[in-house]
Backbone as CSV, one residue per row, in Angstrom:
resi,resn,N_x,N_y,N_z,CA_x,CA_y,CA_z,C_x,C_y,C_z
1,MET,-100.453,101.594,83.690,-99.772,100.299,83.777,-98.251,100.473,83.849
2,ILE,-97.736,101.461,83.098,-96.294,101.673,83.083,-95.786,102.093,84.460
3,TYR,-96.619,102.852,85.212,-96.218,103.265,86.557,-96.177,102.066,87.498
4,LEU,-97.138,101.143,87.340,-97.151,99.938,88.159,-95.924,99.080,87.882
5,ASN,-95.547,98.969,86.612,-94.354,98.201,86.265,-93.104,98.811,86.883
6,PHE,-93.012,100.135,86.819,-91.838,100.814,87.358,-91.764,100.668,88.876
7,ILE,-92.913,100.773,89.543,-92.940,100.593,91.001,-92.530,99.172,91.370
8,LEU,-93.000,98.195,90.586,-92.632,96.798,90.833,-91.124,96.596,90.691
9,ILE,-90.528,97.225,89.679,-89.084,97.108,89.474,-88.321,97.743,90.629
10,ILE,-88.785,98.911,91.086,-88.105,99.614,92.179,-88.134,98.783,93.461
11,VAL,-89.315,98.247,93.796,-89.437,97.442,95.017,-88.563,96.193,94.928
12,SER,-88.577,95.543,93.764,-87.752,94.345,93.585,-86.268,94.677,93.691
13,MET,-85.887,95.830,93.132,-84.485,96.239,93.184,-84.039,96.519,94.614
14,LEU,-84.889,97.197,95.388,-84.534,97.510,96.772,-84.365,96.238,97.603
15,ILE,-85.284,95.296,97.426,-85.172,94.027,98.152,-83.924,93.261,97.714
16,SER,-83.635,93.303,96.406,-82.456,92.597,95.888,-81.171,93.179,96.452
17,VAL,-81.095,94.510,96.537,-79.888,95.150,97.070,-79.671,94.757,98.527
18,ILE,-80.749,94.729,99.305,-80.629,94.383,100.727,-80.021,92.995,100.906
19,PHE,-80.535,92.034,100.153,-80.053,90.665,100.341,-78.798,90.375,99.518
20,PHE,-78.502,91.225,98.527,-77.242,91.063,97.801,-76.053,91.387,98.702
21,THR,-76.222,92.374,99.577,-75.158,92.672,100.545,-74.931,91.497,101.494
22,MET,-76.030,90.839,101.869,-75.917,89.658,102.725,-75.189,88.535,101.983
23,LEU,-75.541,88.355,100.706,-74.883,87.333,99.898,-73.390,87.617,99.775
24,GLU,-73.038,88.880,99.590,-71.625,89.234,99.467,-70.854,88.901,100.740
25,ARG,-71.403,89.245,101.874,-70.711,88.981,103.142,-70.589,87.483,103.414
26,LYS,-71.611,86.719,103.035,-71.559,85.266,103.226,-70.508,84.631,102.314
27,ILE,-70.530,85.017,101.026,-69.593,84.418,100.074,-68.154,84.777,100.432
28,MET,-67.922,86.041,100.794,-66.568,86.446,101.157,-66.086,85.731,102.417
29,SER,-66.996,85.464,103.340,-66.591,84.744,104.551,-66.183,83.313,104.230
30,TYR,-66.921,82.656,103.325,-66.568,81.283,102.965,-65.274,81.238,102.155
31,MET,-65.060,82.223,101.281,-63.844,82.236,100.474,-62.621,82.572,101.322
32,GLN,-62.830,83.244,102.445,-61.732,83.570,103.356,-61.659,82.609,104.548
33,ILE,-62.439,81.526,104.485,-62.442,80.466,105.501,-62.704,81.052,106.888
34,ARG,-63.840,81.689,107.042,-64.240,82.243,108.331,-65.762,82.258,108.392
35,LYS,-66.282,82.626,109.538,-67.726,82.725,109.722,-68.228,84.088,109.245
36,GLY,-69.347,84.068,108.545,-69.987,85.311,108.153,-71.016,85.730,109.185
37,PRO,-71.842,86.719,108.878,-72.908,87.132,109.812,-73.928,86.019,109.999
38,ASN,-74.084,85.535,111.222,-74.985,84.402,111.464,-75.714,84.499,112.804
39,LYS,-75.770,85.682,113.412,-76.348,85.819,114.741,-77.757,86.392,114.731
40,VAL,-78.028,87.337,113.833,-79.315,88.038,113.833,-80.308,87.255,112.984
41,GLY,-81.308,86.657,113.623,-82.294,85.879,112.886,-81.751,84.523,112.479
42,PHE,-82.510,83.826,111.645,-82.122,82.499,111.176,-80.965,82.627,110.192
43,LEU,-79.798,82.077,110.568,-78.581,82.115,109.762,-78.152,83.538,109.407
44,GLY,-78.587,84.501,110.199,-78.199,85.889,109.959,-78.934,86.573,108.833
45,LEU,-80.094,86.042,108.427,-80.799,86.595,107.272,-81.413,87.964,107.543
46,ILE,-81.592,88.312,108.806,-82.181,89.613,109.131,-81.098,90.689,109.264
47,THR,-79.834,90.296,109.168,-78.730,91.248,109.336,-78.805,92.438,108.387
48,PRO,-79.001,92.242,107.064,-79.040,93.418,106.172,-80.199,94.359,106.463
49,ILE,-81.340,93.811,106.923,-82.476,94.673,107.271,-82.128,95.526,108.483
50,CYS,-81.483,94.918,109.477,-81.065,95.679,110.665,-80.020,96.733,110.307
51,ASP,-79.106,96.392,109.401,-78.103,97.372,108.971,-78.757,98.557,108.276
52,SER,-79.772,98.280,107.453,-80.472,99.356,106.750,-81.188,100.270,107.734
53,LEU,-81.874,99.678,108.705,-82.568,100.486,109.714,-81.580,101.302,110.545
54,LYS,-80.431,100.711,110.846,-79.421,101.424,111.630,-78.926,102.659,110.883
55,LEU,-78.709,102.530,109.574,-78.252,103.676,108.790,-79.312,104.767,108.726
56,ILE,-80.576,104.364,108.594,-81.649,105.345,108.431,-81.856,106.158,109.701
57,ILE,-81.783,105.499,110.874,-82.101,106.192,112.127,-80.900,106.910,112.735
58,LYS,-79.727,106.811,112.111,-78.564,107.526,112.640,-78.734,109.031,112.478
59,ASN,-78.114,109.793,113.367,-78.158,111.248,113.269,-77.368,111.726,112.056
60,THR,-77.853,112.795,111.457,-77.187,113.383,110.303,-76.215,114.464,110.764
61,SER,-74.987,114.389,110.281,-73.967,115.362,110.676,-73.850,116.461,109.628
62,PHE,-73.528,117.656,110.077,-73.329,118.799,109.194,-71.850,119.176,109.221
63,ILE,-71.224,119.183,108.071,-69.789,119.417,107.970,-69.536,120.903,107.740
64,LEU,-68.681,121.473,108.552,-68.317,122.878,108.383,-67.501,123.071,107.103
65,ASN,-67.700,124.207,106.460,-66.956,124.608,105.258,-67.232,123.713,104.056
66,SER,-68.254,122.889,104.118,-68.609,122.059,102.966,-69.627,122.787,102.098
67,ASN,-69.693,122.380,100.853,-70.706,122.912,99.947,-71.976,122.103,100.174
68,GLU,-72.871,122.622,100.994,-73.998,121.824,101.480,-74.921,121.366,100.359
69,ILE,-75.160,122.225,99.366,-76.088,121.855,98.292,-75.549,120.656,97.519
70,ILE,-74.289,120.729,97.109,-73.688,119.620,96.358,-73.513,118.400,97.251
71,TYR,-73.170,118.631,98.513,-72.966,117.530,99.460,-74.242,116.704,99.626
72,TRP,-75.389,117.371,99.730,-76.652,116.658,99.911,-77.220,116.150,98.592
73,PHE,-76.962,116.881,97.518,-77.580,116.538,96.239,-76.932,115.319,95.593
74,SER,-75.630,115.104,95.807,-74.912,114.026,95.117,-75.447,112.630,95.436
75,PRO,-75.685,112.251,96.715,-76.279,110.926,96.964,-77.672,110.772,96.374
76,ILE,-78.461,111.852,96.412,-79.802,111.792,95.817,-79.702,111.588,94.311
77,LEU,-78.733,112.266,93.673,-78.524,112.093,92.235,-78.130,110.660,91.908
78,THR,-77.339,110.037,92.772,-76.928,108.645,92.549,-78.130,107.714,92.472
79,VAL,-79.048,107.833,93.427,-80.238,106.978,93.442,-81.164,107.330,92.283
80,PHE,-81.294,108.613,91.975,-82.163,109.042,90.876,-81.686,108.470,89.541
81,LEU,-80.383,108.504,89.291,-79.844,107.944,88.052,-80.017,106.430,88.010
82,LEU,-79.894,105.783,89.165,-80.119,104.332,89.218,-81.551,103.989,88.834
83,LEU,-82.519,104.726,89.360,-83.924,104.467,89.046,-84.212,104.742,87.577
84,LEU,-83.593,105.787,87.015,-83.763,106.046,85.587,-83.168,104.916,84.752
85,GLY,-82.049,104.353,85.219,-81.443,103.242,84.494,-82.338,102.019,84.431
86,TRP,-83.118,101.782,85.494,-84.015,100.627,85.500,-85.214,100.820,84.577
87,LEU,-85.431,102.037,84.081,-86.532,102.268,83.139,-86.335,101.503,81.836
88,VAL,-85.092,101.257,81.460,-84.831,100.621,80.168,-84.927,99.111,80.252
89,TYR,-85.031,98.555,81.461,-85.058,97.095,81.586,-86.380,96.555,81.060
90,PRO,-86.342,95.654,80.077,-87.589,95.142,79.485,-88.288,94.151,80.406
91,ILE,-89.608,94.299,80.517,-90.430,93.393,81.310,-91.245,92.528,80.356
92,GLU,-91.327,91.254,80.648,-91.957,90.303,79.737,-93.420,90.623,79.491
93,PHE,-94.157,91.035,80.535,-95.594,91.238,80.394,-95.947,92.679,80.053
94,SER,-94.971,93.467,79.596,-95.247,94.860,79.247,-94.446,95.242,78.013
95,ASN,-95.075,96.016,77.124,-94.407,96.527,75.932,-94.033,97.997,76.066
96,ASN,-94.196,98.541,77.273,-93.904,99.955,77.500,-92.404,100.138,77.735
97,THR,-91.638,100.084,76.658,-90.193,100.231,76.752,-89.747,101.438,75.935
98,ILE,-88.575,101.937,76.259,-87.994,103.061,75.531,-87.350,102.526,74.258
99,TYR,-87.666,103.137,73.115,-87.183,102.612,71.836,-85.656,102.660,71.765
100,TYR,-85.075,103.778,72.172,-83.616,103.888,72.228,-83.145,103.610,73.660
101,GLY,-83.569,102.449,74.171,-83.371,102.142,75.578,-81.915,102.095,75.996
102,PHE,-81.093,101.349,75.246,-79.708,101.215,75.681,-78.928,102.502,75.475
103,LEU,-79.278,103.264,74.446,-78.646,104.568,74.264,-78.965,105.478,75.446
104,PHE,-80.202,105.376,75.928,-80.608,106.129,77.115,-79.819,105.668,78.340
105,PHE,-79.591,104.363,78.455,-78.821,103.830,79.585,-77.383,104.340,79.572
106,LEU,-76.763,104.406,78.395,-75.398,104.919,78.311,-75.325,106.385,78.726
107,CYS,-76.343,107.154,78.340,-76.380,108.565,78.745,-76.521,108.693,80.259
108,ILE,-77.376,107.849,80.842,-77.587,107.904,82.291,-76.329,107.481,83.046
109,SER,-75.694,106.404,82.578,-74.501,105.915,83.281,-73.347,106.909,83.187
110,SER,-73.284,107.678,82.095,-72.220,108.676,81.979,-72.407,109.826,82.954
111,LEU,-73.631,110.033,83.444,-73.882,111.102,84.413,-73.461,110.719,85.829
112,ASN,-73.145,109.445,86.047,-72.717,109.020,87.384,-71.429,109.702,87.828
113,VAL,-70.648,110.155,86.847,-69.400,110.827,87.191,-69.665,112.103,87.985
114,TYR,-70.812,112.744,87.743,-71.119,113.984,88.454,-71.477,113.719,89.917
115,SER,-72.154,112.617,90.181,-72.467,112.289,91.574,-71.203,111.928,92.349
116,THR,-70.282,111.191,91.700,-69.016,110.852,92.359,-68.171,112.096,92.612
117,LEU,-68.055,112.942,91.591,-67.256,114.157,91.734,-67.883,115.118,92.739
118,GLY,-69.210,115.230,92.713,-69.886,116.115,93.656,-69.757,115.645,95.089
119,SER,-69.789,114.324,95.298,-69.642,113.792,96.659,-68.282,114.133,97.242
120,GLY,-67.234,114.035,96.422,-65.897,114.331,96.918,-65.629,115.812,97.072
121,TRP,-66.064,116.603,96.087,-65.788,118.037,96.131,-66.663,118.744,97.165
122,GLY,-67.919,118.335,97.264,-68.818,118.980,98.207,-68.471,118.710,99.654
123,SER,-67.722,117.636,99.933,-67.362,117.301,101.316,-66.255,118.185,101.868
124,ASN,-65.496,118.842,100.977,-64.375,119.697,101.393,-63.358,118.910,102.227
125,SER,-63.046,117.711,101.750,-62.065,116.850,102.404,-61.046,116.405,101.368
126,LYS,-59.772,116.432,101.729,-58.727,116.083,100.770,-58.841,114.627,100.328
127,TYR,-59.170,113.730,101.261,-59.300,112.322,100.908,-60.516,112.094,100.010
128,SER,-61.606,112.752,100.316,-62.807,112.617,99.495,-62.567,113.153,98.092
129,LEU,-61.877,114.285,97.987,-61.617,114.879,96.679,-60.692,114.005,95.845
130,LEU,-59.655,113.448,96.459,-58.754,112.561,95.723,-59.490,111.320,95.225
131,GLY,-60.339,110.750,96.078,-61.124,109.594,95.656,-62.091,109.931,94.543
132,ALA,-62.697,111.121,94.609,-63.636,111.532,93.567,-62.924,111.753,92.239
133,LEU,-61.738,112.349,92.268,-60.981,112.561,91.031,-60.558,111.233,90.412
134,ARG,-60.126,110.316,91.239,-59.786,108.977,90.739,-60.992,108.303,90.097
135,GLY,-62.114,108.309,90.844,-63.314,107.648,90.341,-63.838,108.285,89.075
136,SER,-63.758,109.608,88.962,-64.254,110.302,87.777,-63.438,109.931,86.544
137,ALA,-62.109,109.949,86.673,-61.258,109.566,85.548,-61.491,108.114,85.146
138,GLN,-61.696,107.265,86.129,-61.938,105.848,85.861,-63.260,105.639,85.145
139,ILE,-64.317,106.306,85.599,-65.634,106.151,84.981,-65.620,106.656,83.551
140,ILE,-64.988,107.809,83.315,-64.934,108.368,81.961,-64.169,107.438,81.028
141,SER,-63.048,106.887,81.491,-62.226,106.016,80.651,-62.981,104.766,80.233
142,TYR,-63.635,104.125,81.186,-64.303,102.865,80.870,-65.687,103.075,80.277
143,GLU,-66.223,104.298,80.378,-67.455,104.605,79.658,-67.200,104.576,78.153
144,VAL,-66.009,104.996,77.737,-65.634,104.935,76.323,-65.630,103.489,75.846
145,LEU,-65.064,102.589,76.656,-65.050,101.173,76.279,-66.461,100.606,76.191
146,LEU,-67.335,100.976,77.126,-68.713,100.481,77.092,-69.423,100.922,75.824
147,VAL,-69.188,102.151,75.393,-69.834,102.650,74.172,-69.350,101.866,72.960
148,PHE,-68.045,101.622,72.870,-67.510,100.884,71.729,-67.951,99.424,71.755
149,VAL,-67.973,98.825,72.934,-68.414,97.430,73.043,-69.875,97.295,72.645
150,SER,-70.696,98.278,72.977,-72.130,98.206,72.669,-72.402,98.233,71.176
151,LEU,-71.411,98.629,70.361,-71.628,98.649,68.912,-71.854,97.247,68.357
152,PHE,-71.191,96.253,68.937,-71.240,94.908,68.372,-72.633,94.286,68.453
153,PRO,-73.234,94.146,69.631,-74.570,93.524,69.662,-75.626,94.338,68.935
154,PHE,-75.477,95.658,68.892,-76.512,96.462,68.254,-76.391,96.454,66.742
155,VAL,-75.204,96.189,66.229,-75.080,95.961,64.790,-75.767,94.654,64.411
156,PHE,-75.647,93.626,65.256,-76.311,92.352,65.005,-77.826,92.487,65.096
157,HIS,-78.303,93.195,66.112,-79.746,93.311,66.335,-80.391,94.353,65.430
158,GLY,-79.676,95.409,65.107,-80.227,96.465,64.277,-81.159,97.405,65.006
159,THR,-81.129,97.435,66.339,-82.006,98.312,67.108,-81.386,98.564,68.478
160,PHE,-81.828,99.657,69.112,-81.412,99.966,70.480,-82.501,99.631,71.488
161,ASN,-83.581,99.019,71.036,-84.687,98.661,71.922,-84.382,97.320,72.582
162,LEU,-84.200,97.327,73.885,-83.828,96.104,74.596,-84.955,95.087,74.644
163,HIS,-86.190,95.517,74.405,-87.304,94.572,74.401,-87.165,93.582,73.247
164,TYR,-86.638,94.035,72.103,-86.395,93.131,70.983,-85.239,92.187,71.285
165,PHE,-84.293,92.643,72.068,-83.168,91.787,72.450,-83.655,90.575,73.234
166,SER,-84.550,90.822,74.199,-85.003,89.750,75.081,-85.847,88.719,74.348
167,ASN,-86.399,89.092,73.192,-87.229,88.159,72.424,-86.498,87.579,71.224
168,ASP,-85.222,87.892,71.090,-84.483,87.461,69.910,-84.160,85.974,69.965
169,GLY,-83.566,85.544,71.079,-83.238,84.135,71.235,-81.994,83.698,70.499
170,TYR,-81.156,84.664,70.085,-79.928,84.312,69.369,-78.738,84.450,70.305
171,PHE,-77.846,83.488,70.265,-76.733,83.403,71.215,-75.528,84.161,70.653
172,TYR,-75.548,85.496,70.769,-74.519,86.325,70.149,-73.158,86.200,70.816
173,ILE,-73.138,85.756,72.055,-71.867,85.715,72.771,-70.891,84.728,72.140
174,LEU,-71.381,83.750,71.373,-70.494,82.819,70.689,-69.614,83.532,69.673
175,TRP,-70.131,84.627,69.096,-69.391,85.363,68.083,-68.451,86.397,68.697
176,ILE,-68.850,86.983,69.785,-68.101,88.123,70.333,-67.741,87.891,71.804
177,PHE,-67.289,86.699,72.129,-66.944,86.400,73.519,-65.814,87.288,74.050
178,PRO,-64.745,87.576,73.268,-63.716,88.504,73.795,-64.280,89.881,74.114
179,ILE,-65.248,90.330,73.329,-65.871,91.624,73.584,-66.690,91.573,74.869
180,PHE,-67.319,90.428,75.139,-68.067,90.280,76.389,-67.144,90.369,77.597
181,LEU,-65.936,89.805,77.492,-64.982,89.893,78.603,-64.577,91.342,78.858
182,ILE,-64.376,92.114,77.786,-64.057,93.537,77.953,-65.237,94.270,78.566
183,TRP,-66.454,93.894,78.159,-67.657,94.490,78.751,-67.716,94.210,80.253
184,LEU,-67.390,92.977,80.640,-67.439,92.606,82.054,-66.396,93.383,82.862
185,ILE,-65.179,93.500,82.321,-64.134,94.261,83.012,-64.521,95.732,83.111
186,SER,-65.076,96.271,82.026,-65.500,97.677,82.034,-66.635,97.904,83.017
187,SER,-67.518,96.918,83.156,-68.627,97.047,84.105,-68.116,97.092,85.540
188,ILE,-67.113,96.272,85.841,-66.525,96.289,87.184,-65.875,97.641,87.463
189,ALA,-65.151,98.168,86.469,-64.517,99.473,86.648,-65.551,100.587,86.722
190,GLU,-66.623,100.469,85.952,-67.661,101.504,85.928,-68.388,101.598,87.262
191,THR,-68.552,100.478,87.933,-69.242,100.467,89.226,-68.285,100.631,90.413
192,ASN,-67.009,100.900,90.123,-65.998,101.128,91.175,-65.888,99.953,92.140
193,ARG,-65.884,98.760,91.581,-65.766,97.573,92.416,-64.345,97.037,92.385
194,SER,-63.988,96.299,93.433,-62.679,95.670,93.520,-62.532,94.645,92.386
195,PRO,-61.380,94.558,91.735,-60.088,95.162,92.085,-59.858,96.560,91.509
196,PHE,-60.907,97.246,91.068,-60.770,98.582,90.495,-61.419,99.641,91.382
197,ASP,-61.422,99.435,92.684,-62.110,100.349,93.599,-61.167,101.447,94.101
198,PHE,-60.581,102.190,93.172,-59.602,103.210,93.559,-60.257,104.432,94.184
199,SER,-61.517,104.668,93.899,-62.190,105.813,94.515,-62.514,105.561,95.984
200,GLU,-62.382,104.292,96.439,-62.671,103.952,97.830,-61.489,103.236,98.489
201,GLY,-60.269,103.521,98.021,-59.102,102.810,98.533,-58.883,103.054,100.017
202,GLU,-59.273,102.092,100.850,-59.202,102.287,102.301,-57.771,102.479,102.788
203,SER,-56.814,101.791,102.184,-55.431,101.887,102.641,-54.781,103.213,102.264
204,GLU,-55.406,103.964,101.350,-54.814,105.217,100.888,-55.688,106.428,101.192
205,LEU,-57.011,106.263,101.118,-57.923,107.409,101.165,-58.977,107.285,102.257
206,VAL,-58.710,106.537,103.305,-59.639,106.312,104.416,-60.866,105.558,103.912
207,SER,-61.758,106.236,103.191,-62.896,105.561,102.560,-63.211,106.151,101.195
208,GLY,-62.350,107.036,100.707,-62.550,107.604,99.381,-63.564,108.726,99.367
209,PHE,-64.309,108.806,98.271,-65.219,109.935,98.072,-66.371,109.963,99.074
210,ASN,-66.662,108.851,99.750,-67.773,108.819,100.715,-67.291,108.883,102.165
211,THR,-66.076,109.388,102.383,-65.513,109.420,103.738,-66.378,110.209,104.707
212,GLU,-66.898,111.350,104.276,-67.623,112.254,105.170,-69.119,111.964,105.243
213,TYR,-69.560,110.874,104.647,-70.995,110.587,104.613,-71.374,109.582,105.691
214,GLY,-72.582,109.736,106.198,-73.153,108.809,107.164,-74.659,108.863,107.070
215,SER,-75.327,108.087,107.891,-76.787,108.089,107.940,-77.381,107.716,106.579
216,PHE,-78.509,108.344,106.217,-79.232,107.935,105.015,-78.493,108.320,103.740
217,GLU,-77.651,109.390,103.778,-76.935,109.770,102.554,-75.889,108.719,102.186
218,PHE,-75.254,108.091,103.192,-74.357,106.974,102.902,-75.146,105.780,102.381
219,ALA,-76.340,105.564,102.921,-77.190,104.474,102.437,-77.553,104.688,100.973
220,PHE,-77.755,105.946,100.557,-78.064,106.234,99.163,-76.878,105.892,98.256
221,LEU,-75.676,106.271,98.673,-74.487,105.919,97.890,-74.309,104.405,97.818
222,PHE,-74.558,103.742,98.927,-74.481,102.287,99.010,-75.504,101.644,98.071
223,LEU,-76.726,102.180,98.096,-77.796,101.671,97.241,-77.463,101.868,95.776
224,GLY,-76.881,103.012,95.432,-76.520,103.269,94.045,-75.472,102.303,93.530
225,GLU,-74.490,101.969,94.364,-73.428,101.061,93.933,-73.951,99.652,93.701
226,TYR,-74.661,99.106,94.668,-75.126,97.723,94.543,-76.283,97.600,93.556
227,GLY,-77.125,98.632,93.470,-78.181,98.607,92.463,-77.619,98.629,91.059
228,SER,-76.511,99.346,90.852,-75.867,99.382,89.539,-75.280,98.022,89.176
229,ILE,-74.762,97.305,90.164,-74.226,95.963,89.904,-75.326,95.037,89.395
230,ILE,-76.458,95.048,90.079,-77.566,94.177,89.672,-78.096,94.585,88.306
231,LEU,-78.230,95.891,88.072,-78.754,96.377,86.793,-77.855,95.981,85.639
232,ILE,-76.563,96.231,85.759,-75.666,95.961,84.644,-75.479,94.458,84.432
233,SER,-75.657,93.655,85.474,-75.572,92.198,85.319,-76.724,91.674,84.475
234,PHE,-77.938,92.132,84.769,-79.097,91.630,84.030,-79.211,92.266,82.648
235,LEU,-78.704,93.483,82.478,-78.648,94.052,81.134,-77.642,93.291,80.275
236,SER,-76.564,92.806,80.876,-75.578,92.018,80.137,-76.188,90.736,79.599
237,VAL,-77.077,90.125,80.385,-77.759,88.906,79.930,-78.600,89.201,78.698
238,ILE,-79.350,90.299,78.727,-80.232,90.646,77.611,-79.425,90.995,76.366
239,ILE,-78.311,91.693,76.540,-77.539,92.165,75.394,-76.755,91.039,74.739
240,PHE,-76.127,90.164,75.520,-75.192,89.199,74.963,-75.742,87.781,74.860
241,PHE,-76.764,87.430,75.639,-77.239,86.047,75.647,-78.581,85.896,74.942
242,SER,-79.552,86.740,75.233,-80.830,86.786,74.521,-81.561,85.449,74.513
243,PHE,-81.644,84.777,75.652,-82.424,83.547,75.746,-83.914,83.874,75.791
244,ASN,-84.727,82.981,75.245,-86.174,83.122,75.359,-86.696,82.588,76.687
245,ASN,-85.870,81.856,77.403,-86.254,81.259,78.675,-85.898,82.215,79.810
246,ASP,-86.910,82.738,80.504,-86.668,83.705,81.577,-85.883,83.095,82.730
247,PHE,-86.128,81.824,83.023,-85.435,81.179,84.137,-83.932,81.113,83.877
248,ILE,-83.547,80.754,82.645,-82.119,80.699,82.305,-81.504,82.091,82.364
249,ASN,-82.238,83.098,81.880,-81.744,84.478,81.952,-81.489,84.903,83.393
250,GLU,-82.394,84.528,84.290,-82.232,84.902,85.699,-81.032,84.199,86.324
251,ILE,-80.816,82.933,85.964,-79.667,82.196,86.499,-78.363,82.839,86.032
252,ILE,-78.295,83.194,84.741,-77.081,83.831,84.221,-76.879,85.199,84.865
253,GLY,-77.976,85.950,85.048,-77.875,87.251,85.703,-77.366,87.138,87.127
254,LEU,-77.847,86.131,87.859,-77.361,85.912,89.223,-75.885,85.522,89.230
255,PHE,-75.474,84.726,88.239,-74.061,84.341,88.169,-73.170,85.546,87.878
256,LEU,-73.629,86.434,86.986,-72.843,87.637,86.693,-72.763,88.544,87.920
257,SER,-73.870,88.638,88.671,-73.834,89.412,89.916,-72.870,88.774,90.914
258,PHE,-72.894,87.445,90.963,-71.965,86.725,91.840,-70.512,86.956,91.428
259,SER,-70.272,87.129,90.117,-68.894,87.317,89.648,-68.270,88.593,90.208
260,PHE,-69.094,89.629,90.472,-68.562,90.845,91.084,-68.003,90.541,92.481
261,ILE,-68.723,89.708,93.230,-68.248,89.305,94.559,-67.028,88.398,94.434
262,TRP,-67.072,87.524,93.460,-65.977,86.579,93.226,-64.671,87.328,92.950
263,PHE,-64.736,88.325,92.058,-63.536,89.099,91.732,-63.026,89.869,92.945
264,ARG,-63.945,90.397,93.746,-63.525,91.137,94.937,-62.785,90.235,95.914
265,SER,-63.234,88.989,96.032,-62.621,88.068,96.986,-61.328,87.453,96.473
266,SER,-61.125,87.462,95.162,-60.027,86.697,94.571,-58.825,87.536,94.160
267,PHE,-59.037,88.805,93.791,-57.956,89.597,93.213,-57.582,90.771,94.112
268,PRO,-56.292,91.065,94.220,-55.878,92.272,94.957,-56.166,93.522,94.131
269,ARG,-56.109,94.659,94.799,-56.393,95.920,94.108,-55.354,96.182,93.020
270,PHE,-55.846,96.582,91.863,-55.002,96.876,90.711,-54.217,98.161,90.962
271,ARG,-53.238,98.430,90.106,-52.517,99.696,90.200,-53.193,100.716,89.297
272,TYR,-53.257,101.969,89.748,-54.074,102.959,89.045,-53.536,103.256,87.645
273,ASP,-52.227,103.374,87.497,-51.681,103.656,86.170,-51.903,102.483,85.220
274,LEU,-51.846,101.258,85.753,-52.126,100.087,84.918,-53.594,100.032,84.520
275,LEU,-54.472,100.523,85.394,-55.901,100.568,85.070,-56.160,101.497,83.896
276,MET,-55.568,102.688,83.915,-55.733,103.630,82.808,-55.097,103.088,81.534
277,ASN,-53.946,102.446,81.682,-53.273,101.857,80.526,-54.102,100.731,79.924
278,LEU,-54.764,99.954,80.779,-55.614,98.865,80.304,-56.771,99.388,79.463
279,ALA,-57.309,100.537,79.840,-58.455,101.092,79.116,-58.048,101.702,77.782
280,TRP,-57.050,102.580,77.794,-56.737,103.378,76.609,-55.750,102.703,75.666
281,CYS,-54.804,101.938,76.193,-53.750,101.362,75.354,-54.018,99.917,74.950
282,ASN,-54.825,99.200,75.720,-55.086,97.795,75.412,-56.530,97.556,74.979
283,GLY,-57.484,97.913,75.860,-58.883,97.612,75.574,-59.417,98.322,74.356
284,LEU,-59.163,99.623,74.239,-59.700,100.396,73.119,-59.111,99.945,71.792
285,ILE,-57.806,99.690,71.762,-57.164,99.239,70.523,-57.682,97.865,70.122
286,PHE,-57.849,96.964,71.100,-58.357,95.626,70.782,-59.773,95.690,70.212
287,ILE,-60.619,96.540,70.779,-61.995,96.659,70.294,-62.017,97.157,68.855
288,ILE,-61.209,98.159,68.546,-61.181,98.710,67.185,-60.688,97.662,66.192
289,VAL,-59.620,96.937,66.540,-59.088,95.898,65.649,-60.099,94.774,65.473
290,PHE,-60.749,94.352,66.550,-61.743,93.283,66.469,-62.948,93.719,65.642
291,PHE,-63.332,94.981,65.773,-64.461,95.512,64.998,-64.140,95.485,63.505
292,ILE,-62.937,95.902,63.138,-62.530,95.888,61.726,-62.466,94.457,61.208
293,TYR,-61.930,93.542,62.015,-61.815,92.141,61.598,-63.184,91.496,61.415
294,LEU,-64.100,91.733,62.352,-65.393,91.050,62.331,-66.260,91.518,61.176
295,PHE,-66.226,92.810,60.877,-67.121,93.349,59.862,-66.438,93.581,58.522
296,SER,-65.253,93.000,58.351,-64.586,93.076,57.052,-64.948,91.903,56.161
297,PHE,-65.707,90.924,56.711,-66.090,89.751,55.922,-67.535,89.867,55.473
């Protein structure tokens, strides 16, 4: 039964990623007062499927002087870590969950730095390497914030099992709303999304750590990024909201996923030194002070 549940999650995630890209392009077109993709199929709904097929059937290029093992392994590692991350997501009709589920998720998300670094270093390209170094430092910095932020809901719940979170029904975000905002900012930085997309800065690094990728390996990197957005959005609902109503949880999860697109369309790219300063000098100090204040009573 556990294998059937996992297969169901994987299929749902793949379909969600395909149409999430379509949603992003549509929303960004409306926010920029222009037409989005609307030619392929009814209202352009078949566009993401055609894009996926186009990436899969493209020829694979071999880069001279690259580290081929790391170059090929890094996109596969990205998708593998994403699938492992979905193992911790609690399903209503199944009790087959990992007891230390969120602790397992933090361990998995911290390994994403190796796929980013391997993609840039294995390509043997100066732009890819610079993007990978930026992304690695960014992921490590905001992984620290995610670990500290996760202390608050788990002190309230008394467990790391996310299945108990989904059945709790207590609205913890009322108590720790500032911590939720830091979690949201850290999630955007962790997934390398705009305005914190320094590993993919087109104006500076061509395309960042994925410059030399094409065909299915680029599709894997693409899948890892958007799958992580959906995963962390719905995990945020379980950790901070804990509604007993699945429909409300899904609506909030969709809104959090939409917020990633919203921020990309609304804010210019941040400055890299300010990003590091935000993590170590502002966010970390605020979390420690808030933790002492909240649990001193």
